[in-house]
C-alpha positions as CSV (number, residue, x, y, z in Angstrom):
1,X,-32.2,23.6,18.9
2,X,-35.4,24.8,20.8
3,X,-34.5,28.4,20.0
4,X,-34.1,27.6,16.3
5,X,-37.6,26.0,16.3
6,X,-39.1,29.0,18.1
7,X,-37.3,31.4,15.8
8,X,-38.5,29.6,12.7
9,X,-42.2,29.6,13.9
10,X,-42.0,33.4,14.6
11,X,-40.6,34.1,11.2
12,X,-43.2,32.0,9.5
13,X,-46.0,33.6,11.4
14,X,-44.7,37.1,10.6
15,X,-44.4,36.3,6.9
16,X,-48.0,34.8,6.8
17,X,-49.3,38.0,8.4
18,X,-47.5,40.2,5.9
19,X,-48.9,38.1,3.1
20,X,-52.5,38.4,4.4
21,X,-52.1,42.2,4.7
22,X,-50.7,42.5,1.2
23,X,-53.5,40.3,-0.3
24,X,-56.1,42.6,1.3
25,X,-54.5,45.8,0.2
26,X,-53.6,45.9,-3.5
27,X,-51.7,49.2,-3.3
28,X,-49.7,47.9,-0.4
29,X,-48.9,44.8,-2.4
30,X,-47.8,46.8,-5.4
31,X,-45.6,49.1,-3.3
32,X,-43.9,46.3,-1.2
33,X,-43.9,43.4,-3.7
34,X,-40.0,43.3,-4.0
35,X,-39.6,43.4,-0.3
36,X,-42.2,40.7,0.3
37,X,-40.7,38.5,-2.4
38,X,-37.2,39.0,-0.9
39,X,-38.3,38.2,2.6
40,X,-40.1,35.0,1.5
41,X,-37.1,33.9,-0.6
42,X,-34.6,34.7,2.1
43,X,-36.6,32.7,4.7
44,X,-37.0,29.7,2.4
45,X,-33.2,29.7,1.6
46,X,-32.4,30.1,5.3
47,X,-34.6,27.2,6.3
48,X,-33.2,25.0,3.5
49,X,-29.6,25.9,4.7
50,X,-30.6,25.0,8.3
51,X,-32.0,21.7,7.1
52,X,-28.8,21.0,5.0
53,X,-26.7,21.9,8.0
54,X,-28.7,19.5,10.3
55,X,-28.2,16.7,7.8
56,X,-24.5,17.5,7.4
57,X,-24.1,17.5,11.2
58,X,-25.9,14.2,11.5
59,X,-23.7,12.6,8.8
60,X,-20.6,13.8,10.5
61,X,-21.7,12.3,13.8
62,X,-22.4,9.0,12.1
63,X,-19.0,8.9,10.5
64,X,-17.4,9.8,13.8
65,X,-19.2,6.9,15.4
66,X,-20.9,9.1,18.0
67,X,-23.3,7.2,20.1
68,X,-27.0,8.0,19.3
69,X,-26.3,9.3,15.8
70,X,-27.9,6.4,14.0
71,X,-30.9,6.6,16.3
72,X,-31.1,10.4,15.4
73,X,-30.9,9.5,11.7
74,X,-33.7,6.9,12.0
75,X,-36.0,9.4,13.9
76,X,-35.1,12.1,11.4
77,X,-36.2,9.9,8.5
78,X,-39.4,9.0,10.3
79,X,-40.3,12.6,11.2
80,X,-39.3,13.9,7.8
81,X,-41.6,11.3,6.2
82,X,-44.4,12.2,8.5
83,X,-43.9,15.9,7.8
84,X,-43.4,15.7,4.0
85,X,-46.1,13.2,3.2
86,X,-49.2,15.3,4.0
87,X,-47.3,18.5,3.5
88,X,-46.4,17.7,-0.1
89,X,-50.1,16.8,-0.8
90,X,-51.3,20.0,0.7
91,X,-48.6,21.9,-1.1
92,X,-49.5,20.5,-4.5
93,X,-53.2,21.1,-4.1
94,X,-52.6,24.7,-2.8
95,X,-50.3,25.6,-5.7
96,X,-52.7,24.3,-8.3
97,X,-55.6,26.2,-6.6
98,X,-53.7,29.5,-6.4
99,X,-52.6,29.2,-10.1
100,X,-56.1,28.6,-11.3
101,X,-57.6,31.3,-9.1
102,X,-55.0,33.9,-10.2
103,X,-55.4,33.0,-13.8
104,X,-59.1,33.5,-13.6
105,X,-58.5,37.1,-12.6
106,X,-57.3,38.0,-16.1
107,X,-59.1,37.8,-19.5
108,X,-57.3,35.2,-21.5
109,X,-59.3,36.1,-24.7
110,X,-58.0,39.6,-24.6
111,X,-54.5,38.5,-24.3
112,X,-54.9,36.2,-27.2
113,X,-56.6,39.0,-29.3
114,X,-53.7,41.3,-28.5
115,X,-51.2,38.7,-29.5
116,X,-53.1,38.0,-32.7
117,X,-53.2,41.7,-33.6
118,X,-49.5,42.1,-32.9
119,X,-48.8,39.0,-35.0
120,X,-50.9,40.4,-37.9
121,X,-49.2,43.8,-37.8
122,X,-45.8,42.1,-37.8
123,X,-46.8,40.0,-40.8
124,X,-47.8,43.1,-42.7
125,X,-44.6,44.9,-41.9
126,X,-42.6,41.8,-43.0
127,X,-44.5,41.8,-46.3
128,X,-43.6,45.5,-46.9
129,X,-40.0,44.7,-45.9
130,X,-39.7,41.8,-48.4
131,X,-41.3,43.8,-51.2
132,X,-38.9,46.8,-50.6
133,X,-35.9,44.3,-50.6
134,X,-36.8,43.1,-54.0
135,X,-37.1,46.7,-55.3
136,X,-33.8,47.6,-53.8
137,X,-32.0,44.6,-55.4
138,X,-33.6,45.5,-58.8
139,X,-32.4,49.1,-58.5
140,X,-28.9,48.0,-57.5
141,X,-28.7,45.7,-60.5
142,X,-29.8,48.6,-62.8
143,X,-27.1,50.9,-61.2
144,X,-24.4,48.2,-61.6
145,X,-25.1,48.1,-65.3
146,X,-24.5,51.9,-65.6
147,X,-21.2,53.6,-65.7
148,X,-20.0,55.0,-62.3
149,X,-20.1,58.6,-63.6
150,X,-23.8,58.6,-64.4
151,X,-25.1,56.5,-61.5
152,X,-25.8,59.5,-59.3
153,X,-27.6,61.4,-62.1
154,X,-29.9,58.4,-62.7
155,X,-31.0,58.0,-59.0
156,X,-34.1,60.1,-59.2
157,X,-35.2,58.4,-62.5
158,X,-34.7,55.0,-61.0
159,X,-36.6,56.0,-57.8
160,X,-39.6,57.2,-59.8
161,X,-39.6,54.0,-61.9
162,X,-39.5,51.8,-58.7
163,X,-42.1,54.0,-56.9
164,X,-40.2,54.4,-53.7
165,X,-39.9,57.4,-51.3
166,X,-36.1,57.8,-51.2
167,X,-33.0,56.3,-52.6
168,X,-29.4,57.0,-51.6
169,X,-26.0,55.9,-52.9
170,X,-23.1,55.5,-50.5
171,X,-19.4,54.7,-50.9
172,X,-17.9,51.6,-49.4
173,X,-16.7,53.6,-46.4
174,X,-20.2,54.9,-45.6
175,X,-19.9,58.4,-47.3
176,X,-23.1,59.7,-49.0
177,X,-22.5,60.1,-52.7
178,X,-26.0,61.2,-53.7
179,X,-29.6,60.7,-53.0
180,X,-33.1,61.3,-54.4
181,X,-36.3,61.8,-52.5
182,X,-39.9,62.5,-53.3
183,X,-40.0,65.1,-50.6
184,X,-36.6,66.5,-49.8
185,X,-38.1,69.0,-47.4
186,X,-39.6,66.3,-45.2
187,X,-36.5,64.1,-44.9
188,X,-33.0,64.9,-43.5
189,X,-30.0,63.6,-45.5
190,X,-29.9,59.9,-45.2
191,X,-27.3,58.1,-43.0
192,X,-26.1,54.5,-43.6
193,X,-26.2,52.2,-40.6
194,X,-22.9,50.5,-39.7
195,X,-24.6,47.1,-39.4
196,X,-26.0,47.6,-42.9
197,X,-22.6,48.5,-44.2
198,X,-21.0,45.3,-42.8
199,X,-23.8,43.1,-44.1
200,X,-23.7,44.6,-47.6
201,X,-20.0,44.0,-47.8
202,X,-20.7,40.3,-47.6
203,X,-23.1,40.6,-50.5
204,X,-26.3,40.3,-48.3
205,X,-29.2,42.8,-48.3
206,X,-30.1,44.6,-45.0
207,X,-33.5,45.8,-43.9
208,X,-35.1,47.3,-40.8
209,X,-38.4,48.9,-39.7
210,X,-37.8,52.1,-37.7
211,X,-40.0,54.7,-36.1
212,X,-39.9,58.2,-37.5
213,X,-38.5,60.7,-35.0
214,X,-41.3,62.6,-33.3
215,X,-43.7,59.6,-33.4
216,X,-44.9,60.4,-37.0
217,X,-45.1,56.8,-38.2
218,X,-42.8,54.0,-39.4
219,X,-40.4,53.7,-42.3
220,X,-38.8,50.7,-43.8
221,X,-35.1,50.9,-44.8
222,X,-33.3,48.5,-47.1
223,X,-29.6,48.4,-48.2
224,X,-28.3,46.4,-51.1
225,X,-24.8,46.1,-52.7
226,X,-24.1,47.8,-56.1
227,X,-21.5,45.7,-57.9
228,X,-19.6,47.5,-60.7
229,X,-18.2,45.9,-63.8
230,X,-14.6,47.2,-63.4
231,X,-12.4,45.3,-61.0
232,X,-10.6,48.4,-59.7
233,X,-13.9,50.3,-58.9
234,X,-14.9,50.1,-55.2
235,X,-18.1,48.6,-53.9
236,X,-21.2,51.0,-53.5
237,X,-24.2,50.7,-51.3
238,X,-27.8,51.6,-52.3
239,X,-30.2,52.4,-49.5
240,X,-34.0,52.6,-50.2
241,X,-36.4,54.1,-47.8
242,X,-40.2,53.7,-48.0
243,X,-42.7,55.0,-45.3
244,X,-45.2,52.5,-43.9
245,X,-48.9,53.5,-44.7
246,X,-50.2,55.7,-41.9
247,X,-53.2,53.5,-41.0
248,X,-51.0,50.4,-40.8
249,X,-48.4,52.1,-38.7
250,X,-50.9,53.6,-36.4
251,X,-52.6,50.2,-35.9
252,X,-49.3,48.5,-35.2
253,X,-48.3,51.1,-32.7
254,X,-51.7,50.9,-30.9
255,X,-51.5,47.1,-30.7
256,X,-48.0,47.3,-29.3
257,X,-49.0,49.9,-26.7
258,X,-52.0,47.9,-25.6
259,X,-49.9,44.8,-25.3
260,X,-47.3,46.6,-23.2
261,X,-50.0,47.9,-20.9
262,X,-51.5,44.4,-20.6
263,X,-48.1,42.9,-19.7
264,X,-47.6,45.5,-17.0
265,X,-50.9,44.4,-15.6
266,X,-49.9,40.8,-15.9
267,X,-46.8,41.4,-13.7
268,X,-49.0,41.5,-10.7
269,X,-50.3,38.0,-11.6
270,X,-46.8,36.5,-11.9
271,X,-45.8,38.3,-8.7
272,X,-48.7,36.8,-6.8
273,X,-48.0,33.4,-8.1
274,X,-44.4,33.7,-7.0
275,X,-45.2,35.2,-3.7
276,X,-47.9,32.6,-2.8
277,X,-45.6,29.8,-4.1
278,X,-42.7,31.0,-2.0
279,X,-45.0,31.3,1.0
280,X,-46.3,27.7,0.6
281,X,-42.7,26.6,0.1
282,X,-41.7,28.5,3.3
283,X,-44.6,26.7,5.1
284,X,-43.4,23.3,3.9
285,X,-39.8,24.1,4.8
286,X,-40.8,25.2,8.3
287,X,-42.7,22.0,8.8
288,X,-39.7,19.9,7.6
289,X,-37.3,21.9,9.7
290,X,-39.5,21.6,12.8
291,X,-39.8,17.8,12.3
292,X,-36.0,17.4,11.9
293,X,-35.3,19.6,14.9
294,X,-37.9,17.7,17.0
295,X,-36.2,14.4,15.9
296,X,-32.9,15.8,17.0
297,X,-34.3,16.8,20.4
298,X,-36.1,13.6,21.0
299,X,-33.1,11.4,20.0
300,X,-30.9,13.4,22.3
301,X,-33.2,12.8,25.3
302,X,-33.5,9.1,24.5
303,X,-29.8,8.7,23.8
304,X,-28.6,10.4,27.0
305,X,-29.2,7.5,29.4
306,X,-28.2,5.0,26.6
307,X,-25.0,6.9,26.2
308,X,-24.2,6.5,29.9
309,X,-24.8,2.8,29.6
310,X,-22.6,2.6,26.4
311,X,-19.7,4.3,28.3
312,X,-20.2,1.8,31.1
313,X,-20.2,-1.1,28.5
314,X,-16.9,0.2,27.0
315,X,-15.4,0.4,30.4
316,X,-16.5,-3.2,31.1
317,X,-14.9,-4.2,27.8
318,X,-11.6,-2.6,29.0
319,X,-11.8,-4.5,32.2
320,X,-13.2,-1.8,34.5
321,X,-16.1,-3.3,36.4
322,X,-16.4,-0.4,38.9
323,X,-19.0,1.4,36.8
324,X,-22.2,1.8,38.8
325,X,-24.7,4.3,37.5
326,X,-27.5,6.0,39.5
327,X,-31.0,5.0,38.6
328,X,-32.9,8.3,37.9
329,X,-36.2,6.9,36.6
330,X,-38.6,4.0,37.2
331,X,-39.3,3.4,33.5
332,X,-37.7,0.8,31.2
333,X,-34.4,2.8,31.0
334,X,-34.2,2.8,34.8
335,X,-34.7,-1.0,34.8
336,X,-32.0,-1.3,32.2
337,X,-29.6,0.7,34.3
338,X,-30.3,-1.4,37.3
339,X,-29.7,-4.6,35.4
340,X,-26.4,-3.2,34.1
341,X,-25.3,-2.5,37.6
342,X,-26.0,-6.1,38.7
343,X,-24.2,-7.4,35.6
344,X,-21.1,-5.4,36.3
345,X,-21.0,-6.7,39.9
346,X,-21.3,-10.3,38.8
347,X,-18.7,-9.8,36.1
348,X,-16.3,-8.3,38.6
349,X,-16.7,-11.4,40.8
350,X,-16.3,-13.7,37.8
351,X,-13.3,-11.8,36.6
352,X,-11.5,-12.1,40.0
353,X,-12.1,-15.8,40.1
354,X,-10.9,-16.2,36.5
355,X,-7.9,-14.0,37.2
356,X,-6.9,-16.2,40.1
357,X,-7.1,-19.3,37.9
358,X,-5.2,-17.5,35.1
359,X,-2.4,-16.6,37.5
360,X,-2.1,-20.2,38.5
361,X,-2.0,-21.3,34.8
362,X,0.6,-18.6,34.0
363,X,2.8,-19.6,36.9
364,X,2.6,-23.3,35.7
365,X,3.3,-22.2,32.2
366,X,6.2,-20.0,33.2
367,X,7.6,-22.9,35.2
368,X,7.2,-25.3,32.3
369,X,8.8,-22.8,29.9
370,X,11.7,-22.2,32.2
371,X,12.3,-25.9,32.4
372,X,12.1,-26.3,28.7
373,X,14.4,-23.3,28.1
374,X,17.1,-24.7,30.3
375,X,17.0,-28.2,29.0
376,X,19.9,-29.1,26.8
377,X,17.7,-31.7,25.1
378,X,15.5,-30.5,22.3
379,X,11.7,-30.8,22.9
380,X,9.0,-30.3,20.3
381,X,5.2,-30.6,20.9
382,X,2.7,-31.2,18.1
383,X,-1.0,-31.3,17.9
384,X,-3.1,-34.2,16.5
385,X,-2.6,-32.9,12.9
386,X,1.2,-32.7,13.4
387,X,1.2,-29.0,13.5
388,X,4.1,-27.7,15.6
389,X,3.1,-25.9,18.8
390,X,6.2,-25.4,21.0
391,X,9.9,-25.6,20.1
392,X,12.3,-25.1,23.0
393,X,15.5,-23.2,22.4
394,X,17.6,-26.3,22.6
395,X,15.6,-27.9,19.7
396,X,16.0,-24.8,17.6
397,X,19.7,-24.7,18.2
398,X,20.1,-28.4,17.4
399,X,18.2,-27.9,14.1
400,X,19.9,-24.7,13.3
401,X,16.8,-22.6,12.7
402,X,14.9,-19.8,14.6
403,X,11.9,-20.8,16.7
404,X,9.7,-18.5,14.7
405,X,10.4,-20.5,11.6
406,X,9.4,-23.8,13.2
407,X,6.5,-23.0,15.5
408,X,2.9,-22.7,14.3
409,X,3.6,-24.6,11.1
410,X,2.8,-28.1,9.8
411,X,5.7,-30.5,10.3
412,X,6.0,-31.1,6.6
413,X,6.4,-27.3,6.0
414,X,9.7,-27.2,7.8
415,X,12.6,-26.1,5.7
416,X,12.8,-25.6,1.9
417,X,12.4,-28.3,-0.7
418,X,15.1,-30.9,-0.7
419,X,16.7,-29.4,2.4
420,X,18.0,-31.6,5.3
421,X,15.4,-30.1,7.6
422,X,12.6,-31.0,5.2
423,X,13.9,-34.6,4.9
424,X,14.1,-34.9,8.6
425,X,10.6,-33.5,9.1
426,X,9.1,-35.9,6.6
427,X,10.8,-38.9,8.4
428,X,9.4,-37.7,11.7
429,X,5.9,-37.4,10.2
430,X,6.1,-40.9,8.8
431,X,7.0,-42.3,12.2
432,X,4.2,-40.6,14.0
433,X,1.7,-41.6,11.3
434,X,2.9,-45.3,11.4
435,X,2.9,-45.4,15.2
436,X,0.4,-42.8,16.5
437,X,-0.2,-44.6,19.9
438,X,3.3,-46.0,20.7
439,X,6.7,-44.6,21.4
440,X,9.4,-44.8,18.9
441,X,13.2,-44.0,18.7
442,X,15.6,-43.6,15.9
443,X,19.0,-42.1,14.9
444,X,19.5,-39.8,11.9
445,X,22.4,-38.0,10.3
446,X,21.5,-34.3,9.9
447,X,23.6,-31.7,8.0
448,X,23.7,-28.3,9.7
449,X,25.8,-25.4,8.6
450,X,28.1,-27.6,6.4
451,X,28.7,-30.0,9.3
452,X,27.2,-33.5,9.8
453,X,25.4,-34.0,13.0
454,X,24.1,-37.2,14.6
455,X,20.6,-36.9,16.1
456,X,18.7,-39.3,18.3
457,X,14.9,-38.8,18.0
458,X,12.3,-40.1,20.4
459,X,8.6,-39.7,19.7
460,X,5.6,-40.5,22.0
461,X,1.9,-39.6,22.3
462,X,1.4,-36.7,24.8
463,X,-2.3,-37.0,25.6
464,X,-4.9,-39.7,25.9
465,X,-7.4,-38.1,23.5
466,X,-8.1,-39.6,20.1
467,X,-6.1,-38.7,18.0
468,X,-3.5,-37.6,20.6
469,X,-1.0,-34.7,20.7
470,X,2.6,-35.7,20.4
471,X,6.0,-35.0,22.0
472,X,9.3,-35.2,20.2
473,X,12.6,-35.3,22.0
474,X,15.8,-34.5,20.1
475,X,19.4,-35.2,21.3
476,X,22.5,-34.2,19.5
477,X,24.9,-37.1,20.1
478,X,27.6,-35.9,17.6
479,X,30.1,-35.0,20.3
480,X,29.3,-38.2,22.3
481,X,29.8,-40.4,19.2
482,X,33.0,-38.4,18.4
483,X,34.2,-39.0,21.9
484,X,33.5,-42.7,21.6
485,X,35.4,-42.8,18.3
486,X,38.3,-40.9,19.8
487,X,38.4,-43.3,22.7
488,X,38.3,-46.2,20.3
489,X,41.1,-44.7,18.2
490,X,43.1,-44.1,21.4
491,X,42.7,-47.7,22.5
492,X,43.7,-48.8,19.0
493,X,46.8,-46.6,19.2
494,X,47.7,-48.0,22.6
495,X,47.3,-51.6,21.3
496,X,49.3,-50.8,18.2
497,X,52.1,-49.5,20.4
498,X,52.0,-52.5,22.7
499,X,51.2,-55.4,20.3
500,X,53.0,-54.3,17.1
501,X,55.9,-52.1,18.1
502,X,57.5,-54.7,20.5
503,X,57.9,-57.5,17.8
504,X,59.2,-55.0,15.2
505,X,62.7,-54.6,16.8
506,X,63.5,-58.4,16.8
507,X,62.3,-58.7,13.3
508,X,64.6,-55.9,12.2
509,X,67.6,-57.3,14.1
510,X,67.0,-60.8,12.7
511,X,66.9,-59.5,9.1
512,X,70.1,-57.5,9.7
513,X,71.8,-60.6,11.2
514,X,70.7,-62.8,8.3
515,X,72.3,-60.3,5.9
516,X,75.6,-60.2,7.9
517,X,75.9,-64.0,8.4
518,X,74.9,-65.2,5.0
519,X,76.3,-62.6,2.7
520,X,79.8,-64.2,2.5
521,X,78.5,-67.7,2.0
522,X,76.4,-67.1,-1.1
523,X,77.2,-66.4,-4.7
524,X,76.7,-62.9,-6.1
525,X,73.2,-63.6,-7.4
526,X,72.0,-65.1,-4.2
527,X,73.8,-62.3,-2.2
528,X,71.8,-59.7,-4.1
529,X,68.5,-61.5,-3.6
530,X,69.2,-61.8,0.1
531,X,70.1,-58.1,0.3
532,X,66.9,-57.0,-1.5
533,X,64.8,-59.2,0.8
534,X,66.4,-58.1,4.0
535,X,66.3,-54.4,2.9
536,X,62.6,-54.8,2.2
537,X,62.0,-56.3,5.7
538,X,64.0,-53.5,7.3
539,X,62.3,-50.7,5.4
540,X,58.8,-52.1,6.1
541,X,59.6,-52.5,9.7
542,X,60.8,-48.9,9.8
543,X,57.5,-47.8,8.1
544,X,55.5,-49.8,10.7
545,X,57.5,-48.1,13.5
546,X,56.7,-44.7,12.0
547,X,53.0,-45.5,11.8
548,X,53.0,-46.9,15.4
549,X,54.9,-43.8,16.6
550,X,52.3,-41.5,14.9
551,X,49.4,-43.4,16.6
552,X,51.2,-43.3,19.9
553,X,51.6,-39.6,19.6
554,X,47.9,-39.2,18.8
555,X,47.0,-41.3,21.8
556,X,49.4,-39.6,24.2
557,X,48.9,-35.9,23.1
558,X,49.8,-33.8,26.2
559,X,47.3,-31.4,27.9
560,X,47.6,-27.8,26.8
561,X,49.5,-25.4,29.1
562,X,47.5,-22.2,28.6
563,X,49.5,-19.0,28.7
564,X,49.6,-15.6,27.1
565,X,50.6,-16.0,23.5
566,X,51.2,-13.7,20.5
567,X,49.7,-15.7,17.6
568,X,51.2,-13.5,14.8
569,X,54.7,-13.9,16.3
570,X,54.3,-17.7,16.5
571,X,53.2,-17.8,12.8
572,X,56.2,-15.7,11.8
573,X,58.5,-18.1,13.7
574,X,57.1,-21.2,12.0
575,X,57.0,-19.6,8.6
576,X,60.8,-19.1,8.7
577,X,61.3,-22.8,8.7
578,X,59.5,-23.1,5.2
579,X,61.6,-20.5,3.4
580,X,63.6,-23.1,1.7
581,X,60.6,-25.2,0.6
582,X,57.4,-23.2,-0.3
583,X,57.1,-20.1,1.9
584,X,53.5,-19.3,2.8
585,X,51.9,-16.0,2.0
586,X,51.2,-14.2,5.2
587,X,48.2,-11.8,5.7
588,X,48.3,-11.1,9.4
589,X,46.1,-8.5,10.9
590,X,48.2,-6.1,13.0
591,X,47.5,-5.4,16.6
592,X,45.8,-8.7,17.4
593,X,45.1,-9.2,21.1
594,X,46.9,-12.1,22.8
595,X,45.2,-15.5,22.8
596,X,45.1,-18.2,25.5
597,X,47.2,-21.0,24.1
598,X,50.1,-23.5,24.4
599,X,53.0,-22.5,22.1
600,X,54.3,-26.0,21.6
601,X,50.9,-27.5,20.7
602,X,49.9,-24.5,18.4
603,X,53.4,-24.8,16.7
604,X,52.5,-28.5,16.0
605,X,49.1,-27.4,14.7
606,X,50.7,-25.0,12.3
607,X,53.2,-27.6,11.1
608,X,50.5,-30.1,10.4
609,X,48.3,-27.6,8.5
610,X,51.3,-26.3,6.4
611,X,52.5,-29.9,5.8
612,X,49.0,-31.0,4.6
613,X,48.7,-27.9,2.4
614,X,52.1,-28.4,0.8
615,X,51.4,-32.1,0.2
616,X,48.1,-31.2,-1.5
617,X,49.8,-28.9,-4.0
618,X,51.8,-31.7,-5.7
619,X,51.4,-31.3,-9.4
620,X,49.6,-27.9,-9.2
621,X,51.1,-25.4,-11.8
622,X,51.2,-22.3,-9.5
623,X,51.1,-23.7,-5.9
624,X,50.3,-21.2,-3.2
625,X,49.8,-21.5,0.6
626,X,48.2,-18.6,2.4
627,X,48.2,-18.0,6.2
628,X,45.9,-15.2,7.5
629,X,44.7,-14.0,10.9
630,X,41.9,-11.6,11.9
631,X,39.9,-10.5,14.9
632,X,36.5,-12.1,15.2
633,X,33.8,-11.9,17.9
634,X,35.2,-13.6,21.1
635,X,38.6,-14.6,19.7
636,X,41.1,-14.7,16.9
637,X,40.8,-16.7,13.7
638,X,43.7,-18.4,12.0
639,X,43.2,-19.7,8.4
640,X,45.5,-21.8,6.3
641,X,44.4,-22.0,2.6
642,X,45.9,-23.6,-0.6
643,X,44.9,-23.6,-4.2
644,X,45.0,-27.4,-4.6
645,X,42.2,-29.8,-5.5
646,X,40.4,-29.3,-2.2
647,X,38.9,-32.0,0.1
648,X,37.2,-34.9,-1.5
649,X,33.4,-35.0,-1.1
650,X,33.3,-38.6,0.1
651,X,35.8,-37.8,3.0
652,X,34.3,-34.4,3.9
653,X,32.4,-35.8,6.9
654,X,35.3,-38.0,8.1
655,X,38.2,-35.5,7.8
656,X,38.9,-35.5,11.6
657,X,38.9,-39.3,11.9
658,X,42.3,-41.1,12.1
659,X,43.3,-42.8,8.9
660,X,41.0,-40.6,6.8
661,X,43.4,-39.6,4.0
662,X,43.7,-39.5,0.2
663,X,47.5,-39.8,0.3
664,X,49.1,-43.1,-0.6
665,X,51.5,-43.0,2.3
666,X,49.6,-40.8,4.7
667,X,48.3,-41.9,8.1
668,X,45.3,-39.6,8.2
669,X,46.3,-38.3,11.6
670,X,47.2,-34.7,10.7
671,X,43.7,-33.1,11.0
672,X,42.8,-35.5,13.8
673,X,45.7,-34.2,15.9
674,X,44.8,-30.6,14.9
675,X,41.2,-31.1,16.1
676,X,42.4,-32.5,19.4
677,X,44.7,-29.5,19.9
678,X,41.9,-27.1,19.1
679,X,39.6,-28.9,21.6
680,X,42.4,-28.6,24.2
681,X,42.3,-24.8,23.6
682,X,38.5,-24.7,23.8
683,X,38.5,-23.4,20.2
684,X,36.5,-24.1,17.0
685,X,37.8,-25.6,13.8
686,X,36.1,-25.4,10.4
687,X,37.1,-26.9,7.0
688,X,35.7,-25.8,3.7
689,X,36.5,-26.0,0.0
690,X,37.3,-22.6,-1.6
691,X,35.2,-21.6,-4.6
692,X,37.4,-21.9,-7.7
693,X,39.6,-24.6,-6.3
694,X,41.5,-25.2,-3.1
695,X,40.9,-25.9,0.6
696,X,40.8,-23.8,3.7
697,X,41.1,-24.7,7.4
698,X,40.1,-22.1,9.9
699,X,40.8,-22.3,13.7
700,X,39.2,-19.8,16.2
701,X,41.1,-19.5,19.4
702,X,39.7,-17.7,22.5
703,X,41.3,-14.5,23.8
704,X,43.2,-14.6,27.0
705,X,40.7,-12.6,29.0
706,X,37.8,-14.7,27.8
707,X,39.3,-18.1,28.8
708,X,38.0,-19.3,32.1
709,X,39.4,-22.8,32.1
């Protein structure tokens, strides 16, 4: 930048020297005026381009976020204002002074006199031109009234009548047809100008003032159209020529010559104005360029130590507190560098202490998160406004939603409108709002993935602040309740076998004995009555025995003997037994891997499912039972479906309980036994209603290699 400043000053001094020499020597100025003008203009353009480049470079640095660019911009504006303020005043005063001084070198009255004389001569020539146009139009009108054959013969007569020097008649294509002149020896044959020909063709007169060859004066030429009466005759052109009076022509030529000479003299005035104006502009541009360049240099020197501190600050922001800069001066910048070094040292010490505390907190947090992640009980923490903060994996699994959909949201924002999760969340919110400072506990039924779950919720304040944070504990007791129900039904089954089955045999034997002993002693009517009564007793006892046997079988279901089993082969074996009734439609996936199962129990499972499906198809127009298998993740899925009425909605949540049935004579133990068999195999059972009608029961059995029991 310093070299640009020095170069600009040298160029400016050289141009000022040339200007002084040219002003002192008029001949030198006249000879080298274009060169001086070019050098000044080039220097001005070069400086302006340098200034524009500096501004562009500064804007690019600001957009790039370069440190110190804004300081440079501020100093540049300040220095430019300091340079332009006085400079523009001096520039304006100097320009006005030079203009007035140079104007005083020329006689303004002479210029005005020459302009007036020239204007007067032009007015006189215009008057002669208009007068000749009128005469030409009058002659053309007279010719148009004459026959074409006599027009050429009458040219000289018409010329003399109009009092003009020369008339000529031309054809439409510019050929000379004839002419008449007062002095044929003094004039060459006339020629029609092409511009006149084009203008006359559009029925407009044409005129021009021309100098006579040899400088012998001026003539006025006028062309006018000659229209003939016959439509088939072509257009003709009449040209009239009249010399300008010699005294008027000489005066006009003298005034024009004098004006041309004066304009040549005036060129030097304009050149001086331009040259001095460019020189002053160059001086102003040099001042502005120097100010901007100095602003750049000064800002760079000021920004250098600040840039070092800025790099250190960014390093500190990244966590690097090892930045220590050498103090190179004793001024304020040196004091700032020394303070920065002390600050980084203190920050490093504080960072180490904070890091130690943070490590302790992270270790405690990791331990707490590990405990929460391994708990089988769901834990949810909420702030004072009942916004959910933490949901452990067990809670998310129990509620059947991802943790991201539960954490960081208000409690009432859980789930969609009218969803089970929304109803549960609103119930929890109401309990916390009613009892914000005491613990509470409750049990809710919660539907998750088309299965009814039983949840036990416990809420308590977590902190002592007012209002406090809260903790919510969620336990899924569905399996526990189901186990309790199974145990109760097993106890019922045992009691039925013990308390009911034993008296049934004496009752049946007594009824049969009554029938044998009394049949011969009664008349026919009484004998029939006795037979009906004893048959009723015997049949009902048999029904009670069947019910007790079914409950006894449910209570005494043997443990599964797990072995390698081909599920498709077992299905084909069972399906053969139903060929005489309603054979099921088999859709078995080929190549299924062996499952871990008990053949006897799984055969009973298939019989129960097929029996239920066939009984559900009573009264259906086109009854169908379908059995399908397929490979799923971690096991093999067996599905039995029918196109019957499906499971009733009111029994959907109690299908696996004993005595849950819609049949008049059913015990409701079929699906209960199926579920127990599935549990013995560590499998999963799902029931659903098929869209369009029908029910489907799907059982997933583990593969042999994945069974670890």
